[in-house]
All heavy atoms as TSV, in Angstrom:
chain	resi	resn	atom	element	x	y	z
A	1	MET	N	N	0.843	-1.179	0.000
A	1	MET	CA	C	0.000	0.000	0.000
A	1	MET	C	C	0.888	1.242	0.000
A	1	MET	O	O	1.841	1.345	0.755
A	1	MET	CB	C	-0.902	-0.015	1.226
A	1	MET	CG	C	-1.752	1.222	1.364
A	1	MET	SD	S	-2.777	1.115	2.845
A	1	MET	CE	C	-4.305	1.572	2.133
A	2	HIS	N	N	0.558	2.203	-0.853
A	2	HIS	CA	C	1.338	3.438	-0.947
A	2	HIS	C	C	0.943	4.406	0.156
A	2	HIS	O	O	-0.212	4.492	0.564
A	2	HIS	CB	C	1.133	4.082	-2.322
A	2	HIS	CG	C	1.621	3.231	-3.441
A	2	HIS	ND1	N	2.944	3.113	-3.748
A	2	HIS	CD2	C	0.968	2.428	-4.299
A	2	HIS	CE1	C	3.083	2.287	-4.755
A	2	HIS	NE2	N	1.899	1.857	-5.105
A	3	GLN	N	N	1.918	5.133	0.642
A	3	GLN	CA	C	1.669	6.106	1.695
A	3	GLN	C	C	0.873	7.287	1.147
A	3	GLN	O	O	0.916	7.583	-0.035
A	3	GLN	CB	C	2.996	6.623	2.238
A	3	GLN	CG	C	3.784	5.596	2.989
A	3	GLN	CD	C	5.147	6.135	3.357
A	3	GLN	OE1	O	5.972	6.318	2.491
A	3	GLN	NE2	N	5.346	6.383	4.626
A	4	ASP	N	N	0.162	7.970	2.023
A	4	ASP	CA	C	-0.522	9.198	1.662
A	4	ASP	C	C	0.538	10.290	1.549
A	4	ASP	O	O	1.037	10.796	2.549
A	4	ASP	CB	C	-1.571	9.538	2.722
A	4	ASP	CG	C	-2.319	10.817	2.408
A	4	ASP	OD1	O	-2.038	11.461	1.370
A	4	ASP	OD2	O	-3.196	11.184	3.204
A	5	VAL	N	N	0.888	10.650	0.325
A	5	VAL	CA	C	1.974	11.601	0.082
A	5	VAL	C	C	1.654	12.959	0.683
A	5	VAL	O	O	2.539	13.620	1.237
A	5	VAL	CB	C	2.271	11.707	-1.431
A	5	VAL	CG1	C	3.327	12.753	-1.711
A	5	VAL	CG2	C	2.710	10.362	-1.983
A	6	THR	N	N	0.422	13.382	0.615
A	6	THR	CA	C	0.040	14.677	1.181
A	6	THR	C	C	0.324	14.725	2.676
A	6	THR	O	O	0.868	15.709	3.187
A	6	THR	CB	C	-1.453	14.977	0.917
A	6	THR	OG1	O	-1.693	14.911	-0.492
A	6	THR	CG2	C	-1.852	16.332	1.435
A	7	ALA	N	N	-0.007	13.671	3.380
A	7	ALA	CA	C	0.233	13.617	4.826
A	7	ALA	C	C	1.730	13.626	5.126
A	7	ALA	O	O	2.178	14.283	6.072
A	7	ALA	CB	C	-0.427	12.386	5.433
A	8	VAL	N	N	2.510	12.929	4.324
A	8	VAL	CA	C	3.952	12.884	4.537
A	8	VAL	C	C	4.573	14.251	4.244
A	8	VAL	O	O	5.434	14.718	4.992
A	8	VAL	CB	C	4.606	11.779	3.672
A	8	VAL	CG1	C	6.115	11.833	3.762
A	8	VAL	CG2	C	4.100	10.408	4.097
A	9	LEU	N	N	4.122	14.915	3.194
A	9	LEU	CA	C	4.628	16.262	2.899
A	9	LEU	C	C	4.300	17.228	4.030
A	9	LEU	O	O	5.117	18.082	4.376
A	9	LEU	CB	C	4.068	16.769	1.574
A	9	LEU	CG	C	4.610	16.080	0.324
A	9	LEU	CD1	C	3.856	16.565	-0.913
A	9	LEU	CD2	C	6.098	16.297	0.174
A	10	GLN	N	N	3.139	17.075	4.636
A	10	GLN	CA	C	2.789	17.923	5.774
A	10	GLN	C	C	3.731	17.668	6.946
A	10	GLN	O	O	4.133	18.588	7.643
A	10	GLN	CB	C	1.335	17.706	6.205
A	10	GLN	CG	C	0.886	18.642	7.305
A	10	GLN	CD	C	0.994	20.110	6.920
A	10	GLN	OE1	O	0.454	20.531	5.908
A	10	GLN	NE2	N	1.699	20.896	7.712
A	11	GLN	N	N	4.110	16.416	7.145
A	11	GLN	CA	C	5.061	16.094	8.214
A	11	GLN	C	C	6.405	16.779	7.964
A	11	GLN	O	O	7.051	17.269	8.896
A	11	GLN	CB	C	5.254	14.584	8.324
A	11	GLN	CG	C	4.041	13.870	8.873
A	11	GLN	CD	C	4.267	12.368	8.946
A	11	GLN	OE1	O	5.396	11.892	8.967
A	11	GLN	NE2	N	3.189	11.616	8.978
A	12	ILE	N	N	6.824	16.840	6.696
A	12	ILE	CA	C	8.071	17.524	6.357
A	12	ILE	C	C	7.937	19.014	6.647
A	12	ILE	O	O	8.832	19.622	7.234
A	12	ILE	CB	C	8.453	17.276	4.883
A	12	ILE	CG1	C	8.823	15.803	4.685
A	12	ILE	CG2	C	9.607	18.192	4.456
A	12	ILE	CD1	C	8.973	15.392	3.249
A	13	LEU	N	N	6.817	19.602	6.246
A	13	LEU	CA	C	6.578	21.023	6.531
A	13	LEU	C	C	6.580	21.293	8.031
A	13	LEU	O	O	6.973	22.368	8.477
A	13	LEU	CB	C	5.263	21.479	5.914
A	13	LEU	CG	C	5.252	21.606	4.391
A	13	LEU	CD1	C	3.846	21.883	3.897
A	13	LEU	CD2	C	6.222	22.673	3.931
A	14	ASP	N	N	6.145	20.306	8.806
A	14	ASP	CA	C	6.112	20.442	10.262
A	14	ASP	C	C	7.486	20.253	10.901
A	14	ASP	O	O	7.629	20.384	12.116
A	14	ASP	CB	C	5.122	19.450	10.869
A	14	ASP	CG	C	3.672	19.774	10.534
A	14	ASP	OD1	O	3.384	20.937	10.149
A	14	ASP	OD2	O	2.821	18.867	10.646
A	15	GLY	N	N	8.502	19.917	10.091
A	15	GLY	CA	C	9.862	19.832	10.603
A	15	GLY	C	C	10.461	18.446	10.685
A	15	GLY	O	O	11.597	18.287	11.113
A	16	HIS	N	N	9.722	17.397	10.275
A	16	HIS	CA	C	10.287	16.044	10.308
A	16	HIS	C	C	11.360	15.883	9.237
A	16	HIS	O	O	11.322	16.526	8.188
A	16	HIS	CB	C	9.190	15.002	10.091
A	16	HIS	CG	C	8.274	14.855	11.258
A	16	HIS	ND1	N	7.197	15.671	11.457
A	16	HIS	CD2	C	8.295	13.988	12.285
A	16	HIS	CE1	C	6.571	15.322	12.559
A	16	HIS	NE2	N	7.226	14.294	13.098
A	17	ASP	N	N	12.291	15.001	9.492
A	17	ASP	CA	C	13.373	14.696	8.569
A	17	ASP	C	C	12.818	13.907	7.381
A	17	ASP	O	O	12.261	12.822	7.558
A	17	ASP	CB	C	14.444	13.889	9.307
A	17	ASP	CG	C	15.601	13.494	8.432
A	17	ASP	OD1	O	15.777	14.078	7.349
A	17	ASP	OD2	O	16.348	12.592	8.842
A	18	ALA	N	N	12.975	14.449	6.180
A	18	ALA	CA	C	12.439	13.808	4.980
A	18	ALA	C	C	12.997	12.401	4.783
A	18	ALA	O	O	12.265	11.484	4.427
A	18	ALA	CB	C	12.720	14.663	3.753
A	19	SER	N	N	14.275	12.226	5.046
A	19	SER	CA	C	14.879	10.910	4.820
A	19	SER	C	C	14.276	9.839	5.733
A	19	SER	O	O	14.203	8.673	5.366
A	19	SER	CB	C	16.391	10.966	4.983
A	19	SER	OG	O	16.737	11.312	6.303
A	20	SER	N	N	13.811	10.238	6.922
A	20	SER	CA	C	13.204	9.261	7.829
A	20	SER	C	C	11.789	8.878	7.392
A	20	SER	O	O	11.234	7.900	7.893
A	20	SER	CB	C	13.168	9.804	9.260
A	20	SER	OG	O	12.215	10.852	9.381
A	21	LEU	N	N	11.217	9.635	6.461
A	21	LEU	CA	C	9.854	9.366	5.998
A	21	LEU	C	C	9.832	8.601	4.679
A	21	LEU	O	O	8.776	8.183	4.221
A	21	LEU	CB	C	9.078	10.683	5.850
A	21	LEU	CG	C	8.911	11.477	7.146
A	21	LEU	CD1	C	8.346	12.859	6.854
A	21	LEU	CD2	C	8.028	10.730	8.135
A	22	GLU	N	N	11.000	8.401	4.084
A	22	GLU	CA	C	11.063	7.620	2.850
A	22	GLU	C	C	10.774	6.154	3.170
A	22	GLU	O	O	10.955	5.703	4.293
A	22	GLU	CB	C	12.432	7.746	2.198
A	22	GLU	CG	C	12.673	9.098	1.586
A	22	GLU	CD	C	14.010	9.196	0.900
A	22	GLU	OE1	O	15.034	8.817	1.504
A	22	GLU	OE2	O	14.027	9.671	-0.239
A	23	SER	N	N	10.338	5.430	2.146
A	23	SER	CA	C	10.021	4.016	2.339
A	23	SER	C	C	10.289	3.263	1.037
A	23	SER	O	O	10.820	3.835	0.081
A	23	SER	CB	C	8.547	3.875	2.731
A	23	SER	OG	O	7.717	4.211	1.628
A	24	TYR	N	N	9.885	2.008	0.995
A	24	TYR	CA	C	10.041	1.215	-0.220
A	24	TYR	C	C	9.156	1.733	-1.342
A	24	TYR	O	O	9.359	1.387	-2.502
A	24	TYR	CB	C	9.717	-0.256	0.048
A	24	TYR	CG	C	10.758	-0.939	0.893
A	24	TYR	CD1	C	10.480	-1.348	2.188
A	24	TYR	CD2	C	12.038	-1.174	0.398
A	24	TYR	CE1	C	11.435	-1.971	2.977
A	24	TYR	CE2	C	12.997	-1.781	1.167
A	24	TYR	CZ	C	12.695	-2.182	2.449
A	24	TYR	OH	O	13.652	-2.787	3.215
A	25	THR	N	N	8.175	2.568	-1.016
A	25	THR	CA	C	7.264	3.086	-2.031
A	25	THR	C	C	7.241	4.609	-2.102
A	25	THR	O	O	6.424	5.183	-2.806
A	25	THR	CB	C	5.827	2.589	-1.777
A	25	THR	OG1	O	5.401	3.021	-0.492
A	25	THR	CG2	C	5.731	1.084	-1.895
A	26	LEU	N	N	8.144	5.272	-1.393
A	26	LEU	CA	C	8.181	6.735	-1.398
A	26	LEU	C	C	9.628	7.211	-1.364
A	26	LEU	O	O	10.391	6.823	-0.481
A	26	LEU	CB	C	7.418	7.304	-0.201
A	26	LEU	CG	C	7.357	8.824	-0.091
A	26	LEU	CD1	C	6.660	9.440	-1.302
A	26	LEU	CD2	C	6.633	9.225	1.192
A	27	ASP	N	N	9.994	8.041	-2.355
A	27	ASP	CA	C	11.363	8.522	-2.455
A	27	ASP	C	C	11.362	10.030	-2.690
A	27	ASP	O	O	10.631	10.523	-3.547
A	27	ASP	CB	C	12.074	7.828	-3.620
A	27	ASP	CG	C	13.549	8.132	-3.692
A	27	ASP	OD1	O	14.207	8.121	-2.632
A	27	ASP	OD2	O	14.054	8.364	-4.799
A	28	PHE	N	N	12.150	10.764	-1.899
A	28	PHE	CA	C	12.284	12.206	-2.054
A	28	PHE	C	C	13.616	12.506	-2.730
A	28	PHE	O	O	14.634	11.915	-2.393
A	28	PHE	CB	C	12.253	12.913	-0.698
A	28	PHE	CG	C	10.946	12.763	0.014
A	28	PHE	CD1	C	10.875	12.077	1.204
A	28	PHE	CD2	C	9.790	13.301	-0.508
A	28	PHE	CE1	C	9.676	11.933	1.879
A	28	PHE	CE2	C	8.583	13.169	0.160
A	28	PHE	CZ	C	8.528	12.486	1.347
A	29	ASN	N	N	13.584	13.448	-3.656
A	29	ASN	CA	C	14.803	13.835	-4.354
A	29	ASN	C	C	14.864	15.343	-4.505
A	29	ASN	O	O	13.849	16.004	-4.693
A	29	ASN	CB	C	14.861	13.195	-5.744
A	29	ASN	CG	C	15.110	11.723	-5.676
A	29	ASN	OD1	O	16.183	11.290	-5.297
A	29	ASN	ND2	N	14.106	10.930	-6.017
A	30	GLU	N	N	16.083	15.853	-4.447
A	30	GLU	CA	C	16.329	17.272	-4.655
A	30	GLU	C	C	16.749	17.477	-6.107
A	30	GLU	O	O	17.482	16.663	-6.665
A	30	GLU	CB	C	17.453	17.720	-3.717
A	30	GLU	CG	C	17.699	19.185	-3.711
A	30	GLU	CD	C	18.692	19.596	-2.631
A	30	GLU	OE1	O	18.924	18.813	-1.695
A	30	GLU	OE2	O	19.224	20.705	-2.743
A	31	GLU	N	N	16.279	18.544	-6.717
A	31	GLU	CA	C	16.695	18.843	-8.076
A	31	GLU	C	C	18.144	19.283	-8.083
A	31	GLU	O	O	18.595	19.984	-7.184
A	31	GLU	CB	C	15.838	19.954	-8.679
A	31	GLU	CG	C	14.457	19.497	-9.072
A	31	GLU	CD	C	13.716	20.558	-9.828
A	31	GLU	OE1	O	13.980	20.718	-11.038
A	31	GLU	OE2	O	12.886	21.226	-9.202
A	32	SER	N	N	18.856	18.859	-9.091
A	32	SER	CA	C	20.246	19.264	-9.279
A	32	SER	C	C	20.277	20.506	-10.161
A	32	SER	O	O	19.319	20.795	-10.878
A	32	SER	CB	C	21.020	18.132	-9.951
A	32	SER	OG	O	22.312	18.552	-10.296
A	33	SER	N	N	21.379	21.216	-10.128
A	33	SER	CA	C	21.521	22.373	-11.015
A	33	SER	C	C	21.694	21.926	-12.471
A	33	SER	O	O	21.491	22.712	-13.387
A	33	SER	CB	C	22.714	23.229	-10.590
A	33	SER	OG	O	23.902	22.464	-10.628
A	34	LYS	N	N	22.042	20.664	-12.654
A	34	LYS	CA	C	22.177	20.103	-14.004
A	34	LYS	C	C	20.999	19.184	-14.284
A	34	LYS	O	O	20.744	18.236	-13.535
A	34	LYS	CB	C	23.477	19.313	-14.127
A	34	LYS	CG	C	24.717	20.155	-13.990
A	34	LYS	CD	C	25.945	19.302	-14.169
A	34	LYS	CE	C	27.200	20.145	-14.034
A	34	LYS	NZ	N	28.414	19.333	-14.236
A	35	ALA	N	N	20.288	19.457	-15.372
A	35	ALA	CA	C	19.116	18.649	-15.729
A	35	ALA	C	C	19.479	17.178	-15.900
A	35	ALA	O	O	18.716	16.292	-15.505
A	35	ALA	CB	C	18.468	19.186	-17.002
A	36	SER	N	N	20.651	16.905	-16.454
A	36	SER	CA	C	21.050	15.509	-16.687
A	36	SER	C	C	21.205	14.750	-15.370
A	36	SER	O	O	20.874	13.557	-15.288
A	36	SER	CB	C	22.343	15.441	-17.495
A	36	SER	OG	O	23.408	16.074	-16.807
A	37	GLU	N	N	21.693	15.419	-14.322
A	37	GLU	CA	C	21.830	14.765	-13.016
A	37	GLU	C	C	20.455	14.506	-12.400
A	37	GLU	O	O	20.235	13.453	-11.794
A	37	GLU	CB	C	22.680	15.615	-12.087
A	37	GLU	CG	C	24.142	15.646	-12.469
A	37	GLU	CD	C	24.980	16.535	-11.561
A	37	GLU	OE1	O	24.486	16.970	-10.503
A	37	GLU	OE2	O	26.142	16.791	-11.920
A	38	THR	N	N	19.546	15.463	-12.534
A	38	THR	CA	C	18.186	15.279	-12.025
A	38	THR	C	C	17.516	14.123	-12.752
A	38	THR	O	O	16.890	13.266	-12.123
A	38	THR	CB	C	17.358	16.570	-12.192
A	38	THR	OG1	O	18.005	17.627	-11.473
A	38	THR	CG2	C	15.944	16.389	-11.675
A	39	GLU	N	N	17.663	14.078	-14.064
A	39	GLU	CA	C	17.076	12.986	-14.850
A	39	GLU	C	C	17.623	11.635	-14.409
A	39	GLU	O	O	16.869	10.667	-14.281
A	39	GLU	CB	C	17.364	13.200	-16.334
A	39	GLU	CG	C	16.604	14.352	-16.940
A	39	GLU	CD	C	17.047	14.672	-18.356
A	39	GLU	OE1	O	17.832	13.901	-18.954
A	39	GLU	OE2	O	16.609	15.715	-18.866
A	40	MET	N	N	18.929	11.562	-14.147
A	40	MET	CA	C	19.536	10.306	-13.714
A	40	MET	C	C	18.990	9.882	-12.347
A	40	MET	O	O	18.678	8.704	-12.135
A	40	MET	CB	C	21.061	10.429	-13.648
A	40	MET	CG	C	21.741	9.120	-13.297
A	40	MET	SD	S	23.561	9.102	-13.272
A	40	MET	CE	C	24.063	10.774	-13.366
A	41	THR	N	N	18.847	10.830	-11.437
A	41	THR	CA	C	18.327	10.531	-10.107
A	41	THR	C	C	16.902	9.991	-10.189
A	41	THR	O	O	16.575	8.976	-9.562
A	41	THR	CB	C	18.356	11.801	-9.227
A	41	THR	OG1	O	19.711	12.221	-9.093
A	41	THR	CG2	C	17.759	11.548	-7.863
A	42	VAL	N	N	16.061	10.660	-10.967
A	42	VAL	CA	C	14.658	10.238	-11.109
A	42	VAL	C	C	14.588	8.898	-11.834
A	42	VAL	O	O	13.822	8.010	-11.444
A	42	VAL	CB	C	13.831	11.317	-11.825
A	42	VAL	CG1	C	12.435	10.808	-12.149
A	42	VAL	CG2	C	13.756	12.577	-10.967
A	43	ARG	N	N	15.403	8.725	-12.861
A	43	ARG	CA	C	15.416	7.461	-13.600
A	43	ARG	C	C	15.797	6.297	-12.700
A	43	ARG	O	O	15.138	5.251	-12.693
A	43	ARG	CB	C	16.380	7.549	-14.778
A	43	ARG	CG	C	16.383	6.264	-15.623
A	43	ARG	CD	C	17.509	6.219	-16.624
A	43	ARG	NE	N	18.770	6.132	-15.891
A	43	ARG	CZ	C	19.840	6.876	-16.156
A	43	ARG	NH1	N	19.807	7.769	-17.108
A	43	ARG	NH2	N	20.947	6.732	-15.458
A	44	ASP	N	N	16.836	6.478	-11.890
A	44	ASP	CA	C	17.279	5.408	-10.993
A	44	ASP	C	C	16.194	5.048	-9.982
A	44	ASP	O	O	15.964	3.862	-9.706
A	44	ASP	CB	C	18.562	5.803	-10.277
A	44	ASP	CG	C	19.767	5.863	-11.211
A	44	ASP	OD1	O	19.669	5.363	-12.356
A	44	ASP	OD2	O	20.802	6.415	-10.791
A	45	ALA	N	N	15.527	6.059	-9.433
A	45	ALA	CA	C	14.439	5.791	-8.479
A	45	ALA	C	C	13.290	5.069	-9.175
A	45	ALA	O	O	12.715	4.123	-8.619
A	45	ALA	CB	C	13.963	7.096	-7.855
A	46	ALA	N	N	12.965	5.492	-10.388
A	46	ALA	CA	C	11.875	4.850	-11.131
A	46	ALA	C	C	12.198	3.385	-11.446
A	46	ALA	O	O	11.322	2.519	-11.361
A	46	ALA	CB	C	11.582	5.621	-12.412
A	47	ILE	N	N	13.439	3.117	-11.778
A	47	ILE	CA	C	13.853	1.734	-12.052
A	47	ILE	C	C	13.711	0.881	-10.802
A	47	ILE	O	O	13.211	-0.253	-10.859
A	47	ILE	CB	C	15.295	1.694	-12.597
A	47	ILE	CG1	C	15.337	2.259	-14.013
A	47	ILE	CG2	C	15.856	0.276	-12.562
A	47	ILE	CD1	C	16.727	2.513	-14.547
A	48	CYS	N	N	14.108	1.415	-9.655
A	48	CYS	CA	C	13.961	0.673	-8.398
A	48	CYS	C	C	12.497	0.361	-8.125
A	48	CYS	O	O	12.152	-0.765	-7.761
A	48	CYS	CB	C	14.546	1.469	-7.238
A	48	CYS	SG	S	16.341	1.550	-7.246
A	49	PHE	N	N	11.624	1.342	-8.297
A	49	PHE	CA	C	10.197	1.124	-8.064
A	49	PHE	C	C	9.609	0.142	-9.081
A	49	PHE	O	O	8.754	-0.667	-8.745
A	49	PHE	CB	C	9.424	2.438	-8.101
A	49	PHE	CG	C	9.610	3.295	-6.879
A	49	PHE	CD1	C	9.531	4.668	-6.964
A	49	PHE	CD2	C	9.853	2.744	-5.633
A	49	PHE	CE1	C	9.676	5.471	-5.843
A	49	PHE	CE2	C	10.010	3.528	-4.504
A	49	PHE	CZ	C	9.922	4.898	-4.610
A	50	ALA	N	N	10.072	0.217	-10.321
A	50	ALA	CA	C	9.568	-0.691	-11.355
A	50	ALA	C	C	9.937	-2.133	-11.053
A	50	ALA	O	O	9.200	-3.059	-11.412
A	50	ALA	CB	C	10.108	-0.288	-12.724
A	51	ASN	N	N	11.061	-2.340	-10.385
A	51	ASN	CA	C	11.500	-3.688	-10.026
A	51	ASN	C	C	10.888	-4.168	-8.716
A	51	ASN	O	O	11.171	-5.271	-8.278
A	51	ASN	CB	C	13.022	-3.732	-9.926
A	51	ASN	CG	C	13.674	-3.657	-11.278
A	51	ASN	OD1	O	13.179	-4.214	-12.247
A	51	ASN	ND2	N	14.778	-2.947	-11.368
A	52	ALA	N	N	10.057	-3.334	-8.097
A	52	ALA	CA	C	9.413	-3.695	-6.827
A	52	ALA	C	C	7.896	-3.594	-7.018
A	52	ALA	O	O	7.376	-4.101	-7.997
A	52	ALA	CB	C	9.905	-2.774	-5.721
A	53	ASP	N	N	7.234	-2.947	-6.086
A	53	ASP	CA	C	5.776	-2.825	-6.128
A	53	ASP	C	C	5.311	-1.455	-6.589
A	53	ASP	O	O	4.191	-1.053	-6.328
A	53	ASP	CB	C	5.197	-3.090	-4.720
A	53	ASP	CG	C	5.382	-4.536	-4.298
A	53	ASP	OD1	O	5.322	-5.418	-5.177
A	53	ASP	OD2	O	5.591	-4.774	-3.101
A	54	GLY	N	N	6.184	-0.702	-7.262
A	54	GLY	CA	C	5.827	0.649	-7.676
A	54	GLY	C	C	6.081	1.621	-6.549
A	54	GLY	O	O	6.561	1.257	-5.479
A	55	GLY	N	N	5.782	2.889	-6.780
A	55	GLY	CA	C	5.991	3.877	-5.745
A	55	GLY	C	C	5.821	5.282	-6.260
A	55	GLY	O	O	5.427	5.498	-7.396
A	56	THR	N	N	6.159	6.229	-5.406
A	56	THR	CA	C	6.008	7.642	-5.713
A	56	THR	C	C	7.345	8.332	-5.528
A	56	THR	O	O	8.010	8.157	-4.503
A	56	THR	CB	C	4.969	8.299	-4.774
A	56	THR	OG1	O	3.730	7.603	-4.927
A	56	THR	CG2	C	4.779	9.761	-5.099
A	57	ILE	N	N	7.727	9.134	-6.520
A	57	ILE	CA	C	8.943	9.935	-6.457
A	57	ILE	C	C	8.506	11.383	-6.299
A	57	ILE	O	O	7.719	11.892	-7.095
A	57	ILE	CB	C	9.775	9.782	-7.739
A	57	ILE	CG1	C	10.147	8.319	-7.971
A	57	ILE	CG2	C	11.015	10.675	-7.676
A	57	ILE	CD1	C	10.651	8.018	-9.363
A	58	VAL	N	N	9.005	12.053	-5.258
A	58	VAL	CA	C	8.690	13.459	-5.035
A	58	VAL	C	C	9.966	14.250	-5.293
A	58	VAL	O	O	10.966	14.067	-4.606
A	58	VAL	CB	C	8.167	13.720	-3.607
A	58	VAL	CG1	C	7.852	15.193	-3.420
A	58	VAL	CG2	C	6.930	12.863	-3.333
A	59	LEU	N	N	9.917	15.099	-6.299
A	59	LEU	CA	C	11.069	15.908	-6.675
A	59	LEU	C	C	10.914	17.296	-6.082
A	59	LEU	O	O	9.832	17.873	-6.094
A	59	LEU	CB	C	11.148	15.993	-8.201
A	59	LEU	CG	C	12.377	16.617	-8.812
A	59	LEU	CD1	C	13.629	15.838	-8.427
A	59	LEU	CD2	C	12.231	16.651	-10.326
A	60	GLY	N	N	11.982	17.834	-5.529
A	60	GLY	CA	C	11.951	19.183	-4.991
A	60	GLY	C	C	11.996	19.237	-3.477
A	60	GLY	O	O	11.609	20.225	-2.870
A	61	ILE	N	N	12.491	18.168	-2.847
A	61	ILE	CA	C	12.624	18.148	-1.386
A	61	ILE	C	C	14.099	18.317	-1.040
A	61	ILE	O	O	14.944	17.515	-1.437
A	61	ILE	CB	C	12.088	16.833	-0.780
A	61	ILE	CG1	C	10.625	16.637	-1.132
A	61	ILE	CG2	C	12.305	16.806	0.725
A	61	ILE	CD1	C	9.692	17.682	-0.564
A	62	LYS	N	N	14.411	19.374	-0.306
A	62	LYS	CA	C	15.784	19.639	0.117
A	62	LYS	C	C	16.028	18.952	1.454
A	62	LYS	O	O	15.431	19.303	2.454
A	62	LYS	CB	C	16.008	21.142	0.244
A	62	LYS	CG	C	15.851	21.877	-1.067
A	62	LYS	CD	C	16.017	23.358	-0.873
A	62	LYS	CE	C	15.810	24.078	-2.183
A	62	LYS	NZ	N	15.907	25.523	-2.033
A	63	VAL	N	N	16.899	17.988	1.470
A	63	VAL	CA	C	17.154	17.180	2.652
A	63	VAL	C	C	17.853	17.978	3.755
A	63	VAL	O	O	17.643	17.736	4.936
A	63	VAL	CB	C	17.973	15.929	2.273
A	63	VAL	CG1	C	18.284	15.096	3.489
A	63	VAL	CG2	C	17.223	15.111	1.250
A	64	LYS	N	N	18.653	18.980	3.408
A	64	LYS	CA	C	19.480	19.676	4.392
A	64	LYS	C	C	18.771	20.826	5.104
A	64	LYS	O	O	19.310	21.372	6.043
A	64	LYS	CB	C	20.749	20.192	3.726
A	64	LYS	CG	C	21.622	19.068	3.219
A	64	LYS	CD	C	22.867	19.576	2.567
A	64	LYS	CE	C	23.683	18.400	2.050
A	64	LYS	NZ	N	24.836	18.800	1.309
A	65	ASN	N	N	17.596	21.228	4.673
A	65	ASN	CA	C	16.870	22.331	5.315
A	65	ASN	C	C	15.789	21.773	6.218
A	65	ASN	O	O	15.414	20.623	6.126
A	65	ASN	CB	C	16.244	23.242	4.272
A	65	ASN	CG	C	17.275	23.914	3.386
A	65	ASN	OD1	O	18.454	23.828	3.634
A	65	ASN	ND2	N	16.824	24.581	2.360
A	66	ALA	N	N	15.254	22.616	7.097
A	66	ALA	CA	C	14.200	22.181	8.031
A	66	ALA	C	C	12.880	22.849	7.687
A	66	ALA	O	O	12.850	23.957	7.179
A	66	ALA	CB	C	14.600	22.514	9.457
A	67	GLY	N	N	11.785	22.179	8.000
A	67	GLY	CA	C	10.451	22.733	7.857
A	67	GLY	C	C	10.136	23.142	6.431
A	67	GLY	O	O	10.537	22.488	5.486
A	68	PRO	N	N	9.379	24.237	6.262
A	68	PRO	CA	C	8.948	24.664	4.927
A	68	PRO	C	C	10.096	24.928	3.949
A	68	PRO	O	O	9.926	24.842	2.753
A	68	PRO	CB	C	8.169	25.957	5.215
A	68	PRO	CG	C	7.684	25.783	6.607
A	68	PRO	CD	C	8.779	25.023	7.320
A	69	ALA	N	N	11.274	25.229	4.451
A	69	ALA	CA	C	12.426	25.474	3.576
A	69	ALA	C	C	12.848	24.213	2.832
A	69	ALA	O	O	13.597	24.288	1.868
A	69	ALA	CB	C	13.596	26.027	4.390
A	70	ARG	N	N	12.387	23.051	3.266
A	70	ARG	CA	C	12.733	21.794	2.594
A	70	ARG	C	C	12.009	21.640	1.266
A	70	ARG	O	O	12.439	20.909	0.408
A	70	ARG	CB	C	12.382	20.600	3.467
A	70	ARG	CG	C	13.315	20.430	4.590
A	70	ARG	CD	C	13.045	19.139	5.284
A	70	ARG	NE	N	13.976	19.090	6.395
A	70	ARG	CZ	C	14.125	18.084	7.183
A	70	ARG	NH1	N	13.393	17.024	7.048
A	70	ARG	NH2	N	14.994	18.117	8.149
A	71	VAL	N	N	10.843	22.243	1.141
A	71	VAL	CA	C	10.023	22.065	-0.053
A	71	VAL	C	C	10.356	23.164	-1.032
A	71	VAL	O	O	10.254	24.341	-0.736
A	71	VAL	CB	C	8.525	22.088	0.304
A	71	VAL	CG1	C	7.686	21.890	-0.945
A	71	VAL	CG2	C	8.217	21.022	1.340
A	72	ASP	N	N	10.772	22.753	-2.220
A	72	ASP	CA	C	11.184	23.687	-3.246
A	72	ASP	C	C	10.020	24.057	-4.135
A	72	ASP	O	O	9.225	23.317	-4.512
A	72	ASP	CB	C	12.294	23.035	-4.084
A	72	ASP	CG	C	13.143	24.040	-4.813
A	72	ASP	OD1	O	12.996	25.241	-4.560
A	72	ASP	OD2	O	13.964	23.580	-5.615
């Protein structure tokens, strides 16, 4: 069963560590300044999910910031 992404994003806005909320079906990624690096990151996550039970990739989450500053 996939997690409720909206609820998890709210937890991040509330200050929870994004990496602790990731799971086998939910992956957070930060955009790179280079489009090719972002594409590679998303592609790798998609391949992992395709080889499992599927999942959700959320792009635009900054792991190093706290609260609302994490969401790009």
